[in-house]
C-alpha positions in Angstrom: 6.7 -6.5 -11.5 4.6 -6.0 -14.2 1.0 -4.8 -13.5 -0.7 -5.5 -17.2 -2.5 -8.7 -15.8 -3.3 -6.7 -12.5 -6.8 -5.3 -12.2 -6.5 -1.7 -9.9 -9.3 -1.1 -7.9 -7.5 1.8 -5.2 -4.9 3.4 -3.7 -3.4 4.1 -0.3 -1.2 7.3 0.0 1.1 7.8 2.9 2.3 10.9 3.7 5.9 10.5 4.4 7.6 13.5 4.4 8.3 15.0 8.4 8.4 11.4 9.6 11.7 9.6 10.6 12.6 5.6 9.5 10.9 4.1 12.8 7.4 5.9 12.1 7.4 5.3 8.3 8.1 1.6 9.3 4.8 1.4 11.8 2.9 3.3 9.7 3.4 1.5 6.2 3.3 -1.8 8.3 0.1 -0.8 10.3 -2.0 -0.2 6.6 -0.4 -3.9 5.4 -2.1 -5.3 8.0 -5.5 -3.2 7.8 -5.5 -4.0 3.8 -4.5 -7.7 4.4 -7.6 -7.7 6.8 -10.2 -7.0 4.6 -8.8 -9.5 1.6 -7.4 -7.0 -0.4 -3.7 -7.8 -2.2 -1.5 -5.0 -2.6 -0.4 -5.5 -5.9 2.5 -2.8 -5.9 4.2 0.0 -4.1 5.6 3.1 -5.3 7.7 5.8 -3.0 8.5 8.9 -3.4 10.6 11.2 -1.5 7.7 12.1 0.4 4.8 9.7 -0.3 4.2 6.0 -0.4 1.6 4.6 -2.4 0.1 1.5 -1.8 -1.7 0.1 -5.0 -4.5 -2.3 -4.4 -6.1 -4.8 -6.1 -9.3 -6.5 -6.6 -11.1 -7.7 -3.2 -10.5 -11.6 -2.9 -13.5 -13.7 -2.1 -13.6 -14.9 1.7 
């Protein structure tokens, strides 16, 4: 996915290093719902072995 046409306004970082798969799933789903309730689009998600990065876009008008 190209971020070239997207305006990145923030990043949410989740520490997943010591969590199990189900705990990570719950954590990520909770943050996605929280961000969506604020009308902030998630333009990308990047994952490493110990972190999950949610790349946030410009807040959408209400």
